[in-house]
Kinemage of the C-alpha trace (Angstrom):
@kinemage 1
@onewidth
@group {chain A} dominant
@subgroup {mainchain}
@vectorlist {calphas} color= white
{ca met a 1} P -34.901 -62.675 7.053
{ca pro a 2} L -36.105 -60.149 4.548
{ca asp a 3} L -39.394 -59.988 3.479
{ca glu a 4} L -39.467 -60.178 -0.500
{ca lys a 5} L -40.748 -62.270 -2.657
{ca pro a 6} L -39.514 -64.948 -3.943
{ca arg a 7} L -37.105 -63.458 -6.940
{ca leu a 8} L -37.414 -65.204 -10.666
{ca ser a 9} L -33.565 -64.865 -11.685
{ca ala a 10} L -32.537 -64.252 -14.950
{ca asp a 11} L -29.061 -65.412 -14.159
{ca pro a 12} L -28.261 -68.569 -16.701
{ca met a 13} L -27.366 -70.899 -13.851
{ca val a 14} L -31.136 -70.239 -12.399
{ca val a 15} L -32.485 -70.775 -16.033
{ca leu a 16} L -31.115 -73.605 -16.794
{ca leu a 17} L -32.743 -75.371 -13.423
{ca arg a 18} L -36.197 -73.701 -14.415
{ca glu a 19} L -35.400 -75.210 -17.849
{ca gly a 20} L -35.021 -79.225 -16.111
{ca arg a 21} L -31.500 -78.993 -17.227
{ca val a 22} L -29.738 -80.245 -14.046
{ca ala a 23} L -26.951 -82.283 -15.920
{ca asp a 24} L -25.886 -78.943 -17.928
{ca phe a 25} L -26.096 -76.583 -14.444
{ca asn a 26} L -23.803 -79.274 -12.826
{ca arg a 27} L -21.633 -79.376 -15.318
{ca arg a 28} L -20.995 -75.809 -15.495
{ca arg a 29} L -20.716 -75.539 -11.715
{ca ala a 30} L -18.049 -77.710 -11.538
{ca ala a 31} L -16.293 -75.994 -14.277
{ca gly a 32} L -15.968 -73.141 -11.913
{ca glu a 33} L -19.151 -71.073 -12.799
{ca lys a 34} L -20.689 -69.368 -9.693
{ca ala a 35} L -24.775 -69.627 -9.340
{ca asp a 36} L -26.533 -67.423 -7.058
{ca leu a 37} L -29.702 -69.224 -5.684
{ca arg a 38} L -29.841 -66.729 -2.757
{ca gly a 39} L -33.856 -66.197 -2.640
{ca cys a 40} L -34.439 -67.721 -5.594
{ca asn a 41} L -38.000 -69.139 -6.465
{ca leu a 42} L -37.075 -72.365 -7.204
{ca arg a 43} L -40.764 -74.137 -6.850
{ca gly a 44} L -41.476 -77.534 -8.436
{ca leu a 45} L -38.594 -77.738 -9.896
{ca asp a 46} L -36.789 -81.564 -10.414
{ca leu a 47} L -33.840 -81.466 -8.179
{ca arg a 48} L -32.497 -84.685 -7.436
{ca glu a 49} L -29.634 -85.130 -9.612
{ca leu a 50} L -28.116 -81.373 -8.368
{ca asp a 51} L -24.701 -81.984 -7.198
{ca val a 52} L -24.829 -80.131 -3.479
{ca thr a 53} L -21.325 -81.549 -2.742
{ca ala a 54} L -20.040 -79.140 -2.563
{ca gly a 55} L -22.782 -77.240 -0.578
{ca leu a 56} L -25.104 -74.241 -1.979
{ca asp a 57} L -26.195 -70.805 -0.641
{ca leu a 58} L -29.803 -71.520 -0.644
{ca ser a 59} L -30.426 -69.197 2.116
{ca asn a 60} L -34.254 -67.769 1.519
{ca ala a 61} L -34.734 -69.658 -1.551
{ca tyr a 62} L -38.637 -70.441 -2.001
{ca leu a 63} L -38.413 -74.626 -2.556
{ca arg a 64} L -42.280 -74.978 -2.531
{ca gln a 65} L -43.491 -78.078 -3.939
{ca ala a 66} L -39.260 -78.854 -5.252
{ca asp a 67} L -38.222 -82.506 -5.771
{ca leu a 68} L -34.960 -82.430 -2.957
{ca arg a 69} L -35.437 -86.366 -2.546
{ca gly a 70} L -31.910 -88.049 -1.537
{ca leu a 71} L -30.089 -84.797 -1.718
{ca asn a 72} L -27.100 -84.388 0.775
{ca leu a 73} L -27.820 -80.696 1.872
{ca ala a 74} L -25.773 -81.259 4.867
{ca lys a 75} L -22.917 -78.658 3.544
{ca cys a 76} L -26.092 -76.079 1.737
{ca arg a 77} L -27.270 -72.724 3.494
{ca leu a 78} L -30.753 -72.697 4.131
{ca glu a 79} L -31.604 -70.130 6.125
{ca gly a 80} L -34.942 -68.628 5.507
{ca ala a 81} L -35.398 -70.905 2.926
{ca ser a 82} L -38.963 -72.383 2.583
{ca leu a 83} L -40.268 -76.500 1.899
{ca his a 84} L -43.802 -76.138 2.094
{ca ala a 85} L -44.986 -79.717 0.088
{ca ala a 86} L -41.446 -80.338 -0.700
{ca his a 87} L -40.585 -84.028 -1.601
{ca val a 88} L -37.374 -84.430 1.481
{ca ser a 89} L -37.771 -88.225 1.409
{ca gly a 90} L -34.025 -89.133 1.959
{ca val a 91} L -32.661 -85.933 2.385
{ca leu a 92} L -29.792 -85.405 5.183
{ca phe a 93} L -29.955 -81.925 6.260
{ca pro a 94} L -27.754 -79.631 7.982
{ca ala a 95} L -27.297 -80.715 11.483
{ca glu a 96} L -28.292 -76.575 12.679
{ca leu a 97} L -32.091 -77.959 11.702
{ca glu a 98} L -33.956 -79.406 14.041
{ca ala a 99} L -36.533 -82.144 13.162
{ca thr a 100} L -39.357 -79.881 14.027
{ca glu a 101} L -38.038 -76.987 11.888
{ca ile a 102} L -38.072 -79.160 9.281
{ca glu a 103} L -41.647 -80.784 9.451
{ca met a 104} L -42.944 -77.196 10.184
{ca ser a 105} L -41.504 -75.477 6.974
{ca val a 106} L -42.971 -78.993 4.578
{ca arg a 107} L -46.185 -79.128 6.948
{ca leu a 108} L -46.746 -75.173 6.943
{ca gly a 109} L -44.344 -73.778 4.506
{ca thr a 110} L -42.469 -71.463 7.621
{ca arg a 111} L -38.938 -70.337 6.792
{ca leu a 112} L -36.458 -72.334 7.855
{ca arg a 113} L -34.342 -71.168 11.201
{ca his a 114} L -31.035 -72.686 12.516
{ca arg a 115} L -30.188 -73.648 15.420
{ca arg a 116} L -27.356 -70.645 16.969
């Protein structure tokens, strides 16, 4: 896992999320636009309406205090992501993530490690 800090991406798709324009993000992604969220700082964002049905690569993303409630993240890559104080009620995580791993990340901010 990289030691680098979470990045504030200037990618237009990431900017949409930071501005709270999740519906626009979903629409543009459905139209085929790519979104590079790897290692991005998504701290405190309300992502409850994010369309993750096709999966997203959130590896090494910083999701501190993000609102993820109700999302089905089963198809998302979360290796190295940090969920410190994130709202995760009702979230379906990938089967490769153990409950203790998720709890440690939410409680202490550790980075998620998938079972091999």
